[in-house]
MMTF fields as JSON, N, C-alpha, C and O atoms, coordinates in Angstrom:
{
  "mmtfVersion": "1.0.0",
  "mmtfProducer": "UNKNOWN",
  "numBonds": 511,
  "numAtoms": 512,
  "numGroups": 128,
  "numChains": 1,
  "numModels": 1,
  "chainsPerModel": [1],
  "groupsPerChain": [128],
  "chainIdList": ["A"],
  "bondAtomList": [4, 2, 8, 6, 12, 10, 16, 14, 20, 18, 24, 22, 28, 26, 32, 30, 36, 34, 40, 38, 44, 42, 48, 46, 52, 50, 56, 54, 60, 58, 64, 62, 68, 66, 72, 70, 76, 74, 80, 78, 84, 82, 88, 86, 92, 90, 96, 94, 100, 98, 104, 102, 108, 106, 112, 110, 116, 114, 120, 118, 124, 122, 128, 126, 132, 130, 136, 134, 140, 138, 144, 142, 148, 146, 152, 150, 156, 154, 160, 158, 164, 162, 168, 166, 172, 170, 176, 174, 180, 178, 184, 182, 188, 186, 192, 190, 196, 194, 200, 198, 204, 202, 208, 206, 212, 210, 216, 214, 220, 218, 224, 222, 228, 226, 232, 230, 236, 234, 240, 238, 244, 242, 248, 246, 252, 250, 256, 254, 260, 258, 264, 262, 268, 266, 272, 270, 276, 274, 280, 278, 284, 282, 288, 286, 292, 290, 296, 294, 300, 298, 304, 302, 308, 306, 312, 310, 316, 314, 320, 318, 324, 322, 328, 326, 332, 330, 336, 334, 340, 338, 344, 342, 348, 346, 352, 350, 356, 354, 360, 358, 364, 362, 368, 366, 372, 370, 376, 374, 380, 378, 384, 382, 388, 386, 392, 390, 396, 394, 400, 398, 404, 402, 408, 406, 412, 410, 416, 414, 420, 418, 424, 422, 428, 426, 432, 430, 436, 434, 440, 438, 444, 442, 448, 446, 452, 450, 456, 454, 460, 458, 464, 462, 468, 466, 472, 470, 476, 474, 480, 478, 484, 482, 488, 486, 492, 490, 496, 494, 500, 498, 504, 502, 508, 506],
  "bondOrderList": [1, 1, 1, 1, 1, 1, 1, 1, 1, 1, 1, 1, 1, 1, 1, 1, 1, 1, 1, 1, 1, 1, 1, 1, 1, 1, 1, 1, 1, 1, 1, 1, 1, 1, 1, 1, 1, 1, 1, 1, 1, 1, 1, 1, 1, 1, 1, 1, 1, 1, 1, 1, 1, 1, 1, 1, 1, 1, 1, 1, 1, 1, 1, 1, 1, 1, 1, 1, 1, 1, 1, 1, 1, 1, 1, 1, 1, 1, 1, 1, 1, 1, 1, 1, 1, 1, 1, 1, 1, 1, 1, 1, 1, 1, 1, 1, 1, 1, 1, 1, 1, 1, 1, 1, 1, 1, 1, 1, 1, 1, 1, 1, 1, 1, 1, 1, 1, 1, 1, 1, 1, 1, 1, 1, 1, 1, 1],
  "groupList": [{"groupName": "MET", "atomNameList": ["N", "CA", "C", "O"], "elementList": ["N", "C", "C", "O"], "formalChargeList": [0, 0, 0, 0], "bondAtomList": [1, 0, 2, 1, 3, 2], "bondOrderList": [1, 1, 2], "singleLetterCode": "M", "chemCompType": "L-PEPTIDE LINKING"}, {"groupName": "LEU", "atomNameList": ["N", "CA", "C", "O"], "elementList": ["N", "C", "C", "O"], "formalChargeList": [0, 0, 0, 0], "bondAtomList": [1, 0, 2, 1, 3, 2], "bondOrderList": [1, 1, 2], "singleLetterCode": "L", "chemCompType": "L-PEPTIDE LINKING"}, {"groupName": "TRP", "atomNameList": ["N", "CA", "C", "O"], "elementList": ["N", "C", "C", "O"], "formalChargeList": [0, 0, 0, 0], "bondAtomList": [1, 0, 2, 1, 3, 2], "bondOrderList": [1, 1, 2], "singleLetterCode": "W", "chemCompType": "L-PEPTIDE LINKING"}, {"groupName": "ALA", "atomNameList": ["N", "CA", "C", "O"], "elementList": ["N", "C", "C", "O"], "formalChargeList": [0, 0, 0, 0], "bondAtomList": [1, 0, 2, 1, 3, 2], "bondOrderList": [1, 1, 2], "singleLetterCode": "A", "chemCompType": "L-PEPTIDE LINKING"}, {"groupName": "THR", "atomNameList": ["N", "CA", "C", "O"], "elementList": ["N", "C", "C", "O"], "formalChargeList": [0, 0, 0, 0], "bondAtomList": [1, 0, 2, 1, 3, 2], "bondOrderList": [1, 1, 2], "singleLetterCode": "T", "chemCompType": "L-PEPTIDE LINKING"}, {"groupName": "ILE", "atomNameList": ["N", "CA", "C", "O"], "elementList": ["N", "C", "C", "O"], "formalChargeList": [0, 0, 0, 0], "bondAtomList": [1, 0, 2, 1, 3, 2], "bondOrderList": [1, 1, 2], "singleLetterCode": "I", "chemCompType": "L-PEPTIDE LINKING"}, {"groupName": "SER", "atomNameList": ["N", "CA", "C", "O"], "elementList": ["N", "C", "C", "O"], "formalChargeList": [0, 0, 0, 0], "bondAtomList": [1, 0, 2, 1, 3, 2], "bondOrderList": [1, 1, 2], "singleLetterCode": "S", "chemCompType": "L-PEPTIDE LINKING"}, {"groupName": "VAL", "atomNameList": ["N", "CA", "C", "O"], "elementList": ["N", "C", "C", "O"], "formalChargeList": [0, 0, 0, 0], "bondAtomList": [1, 0, 2, 1, 3, 2], "bondOrderList": [1, 1, 2], "singleLetterCode": "V", "chemCompType": "L-PEPTIDE LINKING"}, {"groupName": "LYS", "atomNameList": ["N", "CA", "C", "O"], "elementList": ["N", "C", "C", "O"], "formalChargeList": [0, 0, 0, 0], "bondAtomList": [1, 0, 2, 1, 3, 2], "bondOrderList": [1, 1, 2], "singleLetterCode": "K", "chemCompType": "L-PEPTIDE LINKING"}, {"groupName": "GLY", "atomNameList": ["N", "CA", "C", "O"], "elementList": ["N", "C", "C", "O"], "formalChargeList": [0, 0, 0, 0], "bondAtomList": [1, 0, 2, 1, 3, 2], "bondOrderList": [1, 1, 2], "singleLetterCode": "G", "chemCompType": "PEPTIDE LINKING"}, {"groupName": "PRO", "atomNameList": ["N", "CA", "C", "O"], "elementList": ["N", "C", "C", "O"], "formalChargeList": [0, 0, 0, 0], "bondAtomList": [1, 0, 2, 1, 3, 2], "bondOrderList": [1, 1, 2], "singleLetterCode": "P", "chemCompType": "L-PEPTIDE LINKING"}, {"groupName": "ARG", "atomNameList": ["N", "CA", "C", "O"], "elementList": ["N", "C", "C", "O"], "formalChargeList": [0, 0, 0, 0], "bondAtomList": [1, 0, 2, 1, 3, 2], "bondOrderList": [1, 1, 2], "singleLetterCode": "R", "chemCompType": "L-PEPTIDE LINKING"}, {"groupName": "GLU", "atomNameList": ["N", "CA", "C", "O"], "elementList": ["N", "C", "C", "O"], "formalChargeList": [0, 0, 0, 0], "bondAtomList": [1, 0, 2, 1, 3, 2], "bondOrderList": [1, 1, 2], "singleLetterCode": "E", "chemCompType": "L-PEPTIDE LINKING"}, {"groupName": "CYS", "atomNameList": ["N", "CA", "C", "O"], "elementList": ["N", "C", "C", "O"], "formalChargeList": [0, 0, 0, 0], "bondAtomList": [1, 0, 2, 1, 3, 2], "bondOrderList": [1, 1, 2], "singleLetterCode": "C", "chemCompType": "L-PEPTIDE LINKING"}, {"groupName": "TYR", "atomNameList": ["N", "CA", "C", "O"], "elementList": ["N", "C", "C", "O"], "formalChargeList": [0, 0, 0, 0], "bondAtomList": [1, 0, 2, 1, 3, 2], "bondOrderList": [1, 1, 2], "singleLetterCode": "Y", "chemCompType": "L-PEPTIDE LINKING"}, {"groupName": "GLN", "atomNameList": ["N", "CA", "C", "O"], "elementList": ["N", "C", "C", "O"], "formalChargeList": [0, 0, 0, 0], "bondAtomList": [1, 0, 2, 1, 3, 2], "bondOrderList": [1, 1, 2], "singleLetterCode": "Q", "chemCompType": "L-PEPTIDE LINKING"}, {"groupName": "ASP", "atomNameList": ["N", "CA", "C", "O"], "elementList": ["N", "C", "C", "O"], "formalChargeList": [0, 0, 0, 0], "bondAtomList": [1, 0, 2, 1, 3, 2], "bondOrderList": [1, 1, 2], "singleLetterCode": "D", "chemCompType": "L-PEPTIDE LINKING"}, {"groupName": "HIS", "atomNameList": ["N", "CA", "C", "O"], "elementList": ["N", "C", "C", "O"], "formalChargeList": [0, 0, 0, 0], "bondAtomList": [1, 0, 2, 1, 3, 2], "bondOrderList": [1, 1, 2], "singleLetterCode": "H", "chemCompType": "L-PEPTIDE LINKING"}, {"groupName": "PHE", "atomNameList": ["N", "CA", "C", "O"], "elementList": ["N", "C", "C", "O"], "formalChargeList": [0, 0, 0, 0], "bondAtomList": [1, 0, 2, 1, 3, 2], "bondOrderList": [1, 1, 2], "singleLetterCode": "F", "chemCompType": "L-PEPTIDE LINKING"}],
  "groupTypeList": [0, 1, 1, 2, 3, 1, 4, 5, 0, 4, 6, 1, 7, 3, 8, 7, 9, 10, 5, 7, 10, 11, 12, 6, 9, 12, 11, 7, 1, 13, 3, 3, 14, 7, 6, 9, 8, 15, 6, 4, 5, 9, 6, 3, 7, 7, 3, 7, 6, 16, 11, 17, 7, 18, 18, 3, 10, 11, 6, 3, 18, 1, 6, 11, 9, 3, 2, 15, 6, 11, 11, 1, 16, 16, 7, 11, 5, 12, 6, 6, 4, 11, 11, 6, 1, 9, 18, 10, 7, 3, 17, 11, 18, 3, 5, 18, 16, 3, 16, 9, 6, 10, 18, 3, 18, 12, 5, 12, 4, 8, 8, 16, 3, 11, 12, 18, 11, 8, 3, 1, 6, 11, 11, 1, 3, 10, 11, 17],
  "groupIdList": [1, 2, 3, 4, 5, 6, 7, 8, 9, 10, 11, 12, 13, 14, 15, 16, 17, 18, 19, 20, 21, 22, 23, 24, 25, 26, 27, 28, 29, 30, 31, 32, 33, 34, 35, 36, 37, 38, 39, 40, 41, 42, 43, 44, 45, 46, 47, 48, 49, 50, 51, 52, 53, 54, 55, 56, 57, 58, 59, 60, 61, 62, 63, 64, 65, 66, 67, 68, 69, 70, 71, 72, 73, 74, 75, 76, 77, 78, 79, 80, 81, 82, 83, 84, 85, 86, 87, 88, 89, 90, 91, 92, 93, 94, 95, 96, 97, 98, 99, 100, 101, 102, 103, 104, 105, 106, 107, 108, 109, 110, 111, 112, 113, 114, 115, 116, 117, 118, 119, 120, 121, 122, 123, 124, 125, 126, 127, 128],
  "secStructList": [7, 2, 2, 2, 2, 2, 2, 2, 7, 7, 7, 2, 2, 2, 2, 2, 6, 6, 6, 1, 7, 7, 7, 6, 6, 7, 7, 3, 3, 3, 3, 3, 3, 3, 7, 1, 1, 1, 7, 6, 6, 7, 1, 3, 3, 3, 3, 3, 3, 1, 1, 3, 3, 3, 3, 3, 3, 6, 6, 6, 6, 6, 7, 4, 4, 4, 7, 3, 3, 3, 3, 6, 6, 1, 7, 3, 3, 3, 3, 3, 3, 3, 3, 3, 6, 6, 3, 3, 3, 3, 3, 3, 3, 3, 3, 3, 7, 6, 6, 1, 7, 3, 3, 3, 3, 3, 3, 7, 1, 2, 2, 2, 2, 2, 2, 2, 2, 2, 2, 2, 6, 6, 6, 5, 7, 7, 7, 7],
  "xCoordList": [124.779, 124.117, 123.037, 122.967, 122.142, 121.11, 121.536, 121.039, 122.509, 123.162, 123.763, 123.655, 124.437, 124.984, 123.823, 123.91, 122.765, 121.585, 121.074, 120.856, 120.866, 120.356, 121.213, 120.714, 122.439, 123.431, 123.466, 123.712, 123.235, 123.277, 121.891, 121.899, 120.879, 119.614, 119.612, 119.902, 119.222, 119.158, 117.752, 116.87, 117.471, 116.096, 115.764, 116.588, 114.312, 113.723, 114.071, 114.205, 114.237, 114.615, 116.068, 116.336, 116.954, 118.32, 118.382, 119.203, 117.46, 117.424, 116.88, 117.418, 115.653, 115.17, 115.751, 115.694, 116.383, 116.965, 117.735, 117.478, 118.79, 119.658, 118.921, 119.347, 117.851, 117.2, 116.084, 115.893, 115.344, 114.182, 114.723, 115.714, 114.149, 114.619, 114.419, 113.432, 115.378, 115.171, 115.762, 116.473, 115.472, 116.069, 117.223, 117.299, 118.175, 119.304, 118.902, 118.031, 119.453, 119.281, 117.863, 117.456, 117.229, 115.902, 116.241, 117.113, 115.501, 115.756, 114.545, 113.422, 114.776, 113.713, 113.451, 114.361, 112.06, 111.814, 111.33, 111.666, 110.541, 109.924, 109.643, 109.626, 109.45, 109.164, 108.5, 108.749, 107.501, 107.008, 106.48, 106.169, 106.388, 105.732, 104.248, 103.692, 103.63, 102.063, 101.527, 101.9, 100.595, 99.945, 98.981, 98.599, 98.608, 97.802, 96.213, 95.312, 95.943, 94.594, 93.706, 92.749, 94.044, 93.219, 93.887, 93.521, 94.798, 95.434, 95.19, 95.168, 95.009, 94.81, 95.921, 95.814, 97.202, 98.457, 99.014, 100.151, 98.153, 98.732, 99.722, 99.897, 100.435, 101.432, 102.552, 103.025, 103.005, 103.9, 104.964, 104.897, 105.894, 106.689, 106.494, 106.776, 106.007, 105.771, 106.795, 107.114, 107.216, 108.209, 107.858, 107.32, 108.123, 107.887, 109.03, 109.692, 109.363, 110.525, 110.008, 108.793, 110.861, 110.502, 109.778, 109.294, 109.772, 109.2, 108.308, 107.581, 108.279, 107.531, 107.099, 107.58, 106.021, 105.637, 106.012, 105.743, 106.627, 107.071, 106.353, 106.014, 106.174, 105.621, 106.026, 105.989, 106.47, 106.77, 106.249, 106.027, 106.004, 105.633, 106.525, 107.726, 106.045, 107.071, 107.872, 108.896, 107.555, 108.491, 109.531, 110.401, 109.424, 110.526, 111.038, 111.661, 110.819, 111.27, 112.734, 113.112, 113.534, 115.037, 115.318, 116.426, 114.516, 114.719, 114.383, 113.275, 115.328, 115.016, 113.915, 113.077, 113.829, 112.78, 111.277, 110.319, 111.144, 109.984, 109.218, 108.023, 109.821, 109.332, 108.555, 109.025, 107.397, 106.488, 106.527, 106.69, 106.397, 106.193, 105.196, 104.796, 104.899, 103.921, 104.465, 104.841, 104.486, 105.0, 104.007, 102.801, 104.518, 103.695, 103.017, 101.984, 103.543, 102.818, 101.623, 100.738, 101.525, 100.491, 99.378, 98.373, 99.458, 98.517, 97.75, 98.204, 96.566, 95.792, 95.8, 95.48, 96.13, 96.238, 95.289, 95.217, 94.485, 93.531, 94.103, 94.823, 93.746, 94.161, 93.129, 92.363, 92.902, 91.765, 92.371, 93.418, 91.701, 92.034, 90.944, 89.778, 91.298, 90.264, 90.35, 91.397, 89.12, 89.017, 88.333, 87.535, 88.677, 87.987, 87.715, 88.66, 86.439, 86.033, 86.543, 86.9, 86.534, 86.987, 88.396, 88.81, 89.235, 90.728, 91.365, 90.99, 92.152, 92.765, 93.649, 94.521, 93.337, 94.014, 94.837, 95.68, 94.624, 95.319, 95.075, 94.014, 96.114, 96.011, 95.977, 96.965, 94.932, 94.537, 95.132, 94.943, 95.851, 96.243, 95.659, 95.795, 94.971, 94.443, 95.104, 95.042, 95.772, 96.409, 95.759, 95.68, 95.273, 94.585, 95.395, 95.952, 95.492, 96.203, 95.35, 94.204, 96.009, 95.405, 94.03, 92.986, 94.108, 92.976, 91.881, 90.815, 92.124, 91.146, 91.354, 90.829, 92.155, 92.312, 93.217, 94.33, 92.612, 93.226, 94.093, 93.977, 94.88, 95.53, 95.672, 96.113, 95.282, 95.224, 95.982, 96.185, 96.491, 97.192, 97.037, 96.79, 97.232, 97.149, 98.401, 99.059, 98.755, 99.936, 99.409, 98.58, 99.889, 99.364, 100.099, 99.485, 101.385, 102.122, 101.909, 101.935, 101.707, 101.363, 102.66, 102.474, 103.971, 105.155, 105.253, 105.536, 105.061, 105.096, 104.09, 104.409, 102.904, 101.778, 102.08, 101.682, 102.715, 103.099, 104.152, 104.047, 105.204, 106.195, 105.666, 106.151, 104.733, 103.951, 103.211, 103.328, 102.424, 101.697, 102.628, 102.286, 103.817, 104.579, 105.274, 105.576, 105.564, 106.427, 105.24, 105.536, 103.934, 102.894, 102.147, 101.231, 102.483, 101.6, 101.249, 100.095, 102.221, 101.874, 100.971, 100.583, 100.629, 99.805, 98.545, 97.636, 98.34, 97.102, 95.941, 96.076, 94.833, 93.56, 93.014, 93.159, 92.437, 91.815, 90.732, 90.061, 90.499, 89.515, 88.146, 88.136, 87.105, 85.833, 85.078, 83.971],
  "yCoordList": [115.434, 116.369, 115.835, 116.14, 115.002, 114.309, 113.385, 113.403, 112.592, 111.65, 112.309, 111.85, 113.455, 114.225, 114.648, 114.409, 115.26, 115.691, 114.568, 114.72, 113.416, 112.302, 111.765, 111.289, 111.829, 111.435, 112.457, 112.073, 113.664, 114.76, 114.702, 114.945, 114.418, 114.338, 113.22, 112.038, 113.825, 112.79, 112.364, 113.221, 111.171, 110.651, 111.223, 111.607, 111.213, 111.857, 110.904, 111.387, 109.449, 108.61, 108.827, 108.671, 109.167, 109.602, 110.904, 111.162, 111.767, 113.179, 113.075, 113.679, 112.197, 112.092, 111.198, 111.399, 110.08, 109.055, 109.471, 109.051, 110.39, 110.836, 111.754, 111.868, 112.386, 113.405, 112.83, 113.296, 111.819, 111.346, 110.619, 109.893, 110.8, 110.277, 108.709, 108.216, 107.971, 106.536, 105.913, 106.569, 104.609, 103.797, 103.007, 102.784, 102.551, 101.908, 100.797, 100.003, 100.702, 99.599, 99.761, 98.857, 100.859, 101.011, 101.664, 102.521, 101.192, 101.671, 102.345, 101.856, 103.491, 104.207, 103.53, 103.273, 103.168, 102.265, 103.073, 102.808, 104.047, 104.887, 106.39, 106.611, 107.273, 108.67, 109.265, 108.882, 110.34, 111.007, 112.349, 112.522, 113.355, 114.514, 114.505, 113.808, 115.058, 115.066, 116.414, 117.272, 116.65, 117.974, 118.085, 117.108, 119.388, 119.616, 119.473, 119.676, 119.189, 119.115, 118.249, 118.671, 117.003, 115.899, 115.321, 114.249, 116.036, 115.652, 116.359, 117.588, 115.561, 116.056, 116.723, 117.57, 116.255, 116.854, 117.921, 118.344, 118.436, 119.518, 119.18, 117.992, 120.141, 119.789, 119.234, 119.881, 118.068, 117.382, 116.452, 116.241, 115.929, 114.86, 113.619, 113.643, 112.516, 111.368, 110.176, 109.923, 109.553, 108.432, 107.196, 107.295, 106.117, 104.838, 104.069, 103.828, 103.615, 102.795, 101.388, 101.186, 100.427, 99.153, 99.085, 98.041, 100.23, 100.229, 101.409, 101.364, 102.484, 103.875, 104.333, 104.038, 105.176, 106.174, 107.494, 107.852, 108.178, 109.634, 110.722, 110.477, 111.894, 112.964, 114.227, 114.397, 115.245, 116.675, 117.54, 117.133, 118.848, 119.826, 120.019, 120.144, 120.063, 120.167, 121.289, 121.295, 122.28, 123.46, 123.372, 124.233, 122.295, 122.127, 120.763, 120.438, 119.885, 118.56, 118.226, 117.102, 119.223, 119.171, 119.304, 118.908, 119.788, 119.847, 118.601, 118.066, 118.213, 116.904, 117.125, 116.235, 118.203, 118.472, 118.504, 118.287, 118.756, 118.867, 117.551, 117.598, 116.456, 115.101, 114.522, 114.514, 114.048, 113.315, 111.753, 111.415, 110.981, 109.562, 108.703, 108.938, 107.765, 106.602, 105.296, 104.959, 104.569, 103.111, 102.324, 102.465, 101.437, 100.738, 99.567, 99.043, 99.219, 98.199, 98.793, 98.058, 100.176, 100.788, 101.255, 101.698, 101.2, 101.889, 100.784, 99.648, 101.198, 100.525, 101.368, 102.555, 100.832, 101.627, 101.028, 99.819, 102.046, 101.708, 102.454, 103.449, 101.927, 102.333, 102.341, 101.378, 103.305, 103.458, 104.218, 104.859, 104.111, 104.888, 105.783, 105.393, 107.078, 108.08, 108.138, 108.268, 108.022, 107.954, 109.226, 109.88, 109.548, 110.576, 110.049, 109.737, 109.905, 109.457, 108.015, 107.618, 107.219, 105.85, 105.582, 104.446, 106.696, 106.514, 106.832, 107.868, 106.132, 106.535, 107.764, 107.883, 108.693, 109.903, 110.057, 110.951, 109.291, 109.509, 108.278, 107.653, 107.969, 106.838, 107.248, 107.838, 106.985, 107.6, 106.508, 105.296, 107.102, 106.236, 106.954, 108.172, 106.172, 106.658, 105.866, 104.637, 106.538, 105.89, 106.129, 107.281, 105.078, 105.281, 104.951, 103.855, 105.806, 105.55, 104.572, 104.25, 104.137, 103.268, 103.973, 103.327, 105.179, 105.931, 106.167, 106.671, 105.808, 105.928, 107.222, 107.394, 108.072, 109.254, 109.084, 108.56, 109.556, 109.249, 110.497, 111.62, 110.198, 111.305, 110.61, 109.468, 111.353, 110.934, 111.678, 112.875, 111.005, 111.805, 110.894, 109.689, 111.701, 111.114, 111.226, 112.266, 110.103, 110.093, 110.105, 109.268, 111.051, 111.132, 110.273, 109.956, 109.867, 109.095, 107.543, 107.05, 106.93, 105.457, 104.78, 103.98, 105.019, 104.385, 104.692, 103.746, 105.948, 106.149, 105.394, 104.852, 105.335, 104.685, 103.123, 102.458, 102.593, 101.161, 100.891, 99.887, 101.801, 101.565, 101.737, 101.051, 102.616, 102.761, 101.582, 101.081, 101.019, 99.764, 98.667, 97.909, 98.416, 97.321, 97.549, 96.572, 98.87, 99.03, 98.798, 98.345, 99.146, 98.98, 97.831, 97.689, 96.898, 95.67, 94.909, 94.493, 94.627, 93.804, 94.563, 93.956, 95.932, 96.782, 97.107, 97.573, 96.926, 97.42, 96.609, 95.422, 97.268, 96.585, 95.934, 96.446, 94.89, 94.103, 94.953, 95.635, 94.983, 95.795, 95.001, 93.779, 95.658, 94.947, 95.095, 94.573],
  "zCoordList": [82.889, 83.848, 84.692, 85.883, 84.087, 84.712, 85.88, 87.005, 85.457, 86.431, 87.592, 88.729, 87.29, 88.427, 89.382, 90.586, 88.86, 89.656, 90.456, 91.658, 89.837, 90.596, 91.686, 92.705, 91.496, 92.643, 93.821, 94.965, 93.546, 94.47, 95.315, 96.522, 94.723, 95.472, 96.551, 96.363, 97.748, 98.887, 99.125, 99.079, 99.365, 99.611, 101.013, 101.842, 101.144, 102.397, 103.573, 104.697, 103.345, 104.344, 104.842, 106.033, 103.982, 104.461, 105.114, 105.994, 104.654, 105.566, 106.964, 107.891, 107.154, 108.263, 109.246, 110.459, 108.62, 109.513, 110.677, 111.805, 110.388, 111.488, 112.495, 113.645, 112.081, 112.975, 113.863, 114.986, 113.368, 114.167, 115.54, 115.469, 116.6, 117.916, 117.963, 118.51, 117.379, 117.338, 118.552, 119.313, 118.755, 119.591, 119.047, 117.839, 119.946, 119.33, 118.395, 118.751, 117.282, 116.364, 115.54, 114.81, 115.704, 115.04, 113.646, 113.502, 112.699, 111.234, 110.641, 110.773, 109.974, 109.294, 108.08, 107.292, 107.835, 106.616, 105.402, 104.247, 105.743, 104.688, 105.309, 106.52, 104.41, 104.758, 103.762, 102.619, 103.974, 102.829, 103.335, 104.513, 102.326, 102.659, 102.701, 101.853, 103.411, 103.56, 103.519, 104.32, 102.542, 102.428, 103.615, 104.259, 103.861, 105.039, 104.482, 105.295, 103.353, 102.901, 103.649, 104.299, 103.545, 104.225, 105.562, 106.045, 106.066, 107.228, 108.535, 108.615, 109.539, 110.929, 111.515, 112.402, 110.911, 111.551, 110.74, 110.944, 109.702, 108.952, 107.957, 107.686, 107.341, 106.461, 107.245, 108.18, 106.914, 107.613, 106.924, 105.713, 107.667, 107.215, 108.074, 109.272, 107.461, 108.314, 107.916, 106.755, 108.951, 108.811, 109.588, 110.691, 109.088, 109.92, 109.998, 108.989, 111.214, 111.451, 111.801, 111.8, 112.094, 112.428, 113.914, 114.35, 114.569, 116.005, 116.256, 117.249, 115.456, 115.574, 114.261, 113.166, 114.56, 113.364, 113.916, 115.063, 113.064, 113.526, 112.581, 111.423, 113.197, 112.29, 112.899, 114.118, 111.945, 112.392, 111.42, 110.279, 111.81, 110.788, 109.736, 109.975, 108.496, 107.341, 107.36, 106.676, 108.065, 108.156, 109.205, 109.338, 109.966, 111.022, 111.133, 112.144, 110.122, 110.164, 110.323, 110.655, 110.079, 110.175, 111.651, 112.012, 112.554, 113.991, 114.743, 114.717, 115.355, 116.368, 117.251, 117.403, 117.84, 118.811, 118.228, 118.97, 117.01, 116.379, 116.155, 115.864, 116.27, 115.96, 117.111, 118.248, 116.828, 117.725, 117.329, 116.156, 118.193, 117.716, 118.522, 119.662, 117.801, 118.543, 118.223, 117.101, 119.283, 119.223, 118.432, 118.632, 117.469, 116.672, 117.504, 117.087, 118.539, 119.458, 120.062, 120.5, 120.124, 120.94, 120.107, 120.664, 118.805, 117.922, 117.088, 116.955, 116.542, 115.48, 114.168, 114.225, 113.074, 111.864, 110.879, 110.659, 110.236, 109.111, 107.898, 107.992, 106.844, 105.398, 104.577, 104.625, 103.745, 102.768, 101.5, 101.589, 100.408, 99.133, 98.948, 99.0, 98.714, 98.214, 96.542, 95.907, 96.025, 94.651, 94.073, 94.744, 92.804, 92.0, 90.689, 89.965, 90.28, 89.01, 88.732, 87.623, 89.969, 89.914, 90.053, 90.285, 89.906, 89.895, 91.364, 91.913, 91.918, 93.21, 93.071, 92.21, 94.025, 93.958, 95.379, 95.456, 96.37, 97.581, 98.49, 98.467, 99.286, 100.068, 101.587, 102.026, 102.412, 103.649, 104.739, 104.629, 105.766, 106.81, 108.004, 108.124, 108.945, 110.205, 111.243, 111.212, 112.218, 113.257, 114.599, 115.024, 115.315, 116.539, 117.77, 117.837, 118.719, 119.975, 120.781, 120.469, 121.829, 122.838, 123.345, 123.435, 123.628, 124.042, 123.05, 123.406, 121.792, 120.648, 119.783, 118.683, 120.392, 119.626, 118.199, 118.177, 117.177, 115.904, 115.422, 115.914, 114.509, 113.583, 112.259, 112.124, 111.348, 109.82, 108.926, 109.13, 107.806, 106.836, 105.533, 105.554, 104.364, 103.042, 102.323, 102.314, 101.685, 100.793, 99.336, 98.977, 98.5, 97.209, 96.169, 95.15, 96.353, 95.395, 95.746, 96.874, 94.609, 94.69, 95.288, 96.205, 94.861, 95.432, 96.813, 97.548, 97.392, 98.779, 99.556, 100.614, 99.088, 99.715, 99.744, 100.7, 98.799, 98.789, 99.884, 100.588, 100.051, 100.887, 102.457, 103.357, 102.668, 103.933, 104.196, 105.315, 103.305, 103.569, 103.851, 104.758, 103.212, 103.527, 104.858, 105.544, 105.289, 106.524, 107.706, 108.812, 107.353, 108.357, 108.381, 109.19, 107.479, 107.272, 108.378, 108.474, 109.367, 110.456, 111.519, 112.517, 111.294, 112.205, 111.493, 112.179, 110.169, 109.538, 110.134, 110.432, 110.292, 110.699, 109.436, 108.326, 109.63, 108.425, 107.839, 108.613, 106.602, 105.812, 105.888, 105.743, 106.095, 106.208, 104.913, 104.78]
}
């Protein structure tokens, strides 16, 4: 029964891949649900491709028109870890447009944060 349930579950990347407005040949590398607590974009779904970062309200992410995107070539990305009692509790990503306006979100699972760091590695600003 457990094996059946695992094969039926679709990954979030597989769900958003056909929906996000991608360019020809562009691949979605990772996706995650973002709570609205520490996010400037509210409760959302965020996805990263090899060319863009996409985000849509969690309540409407299955609608193609709900997605917004930023070209990775046009943004600067900073990453940090929020801690509680010395333990990491969330991984924060701040994305700055060319005009300096930011949007930020936190990813709570270590696995998702690792995938985002890997997908965004060439765009991450060096830590000071």
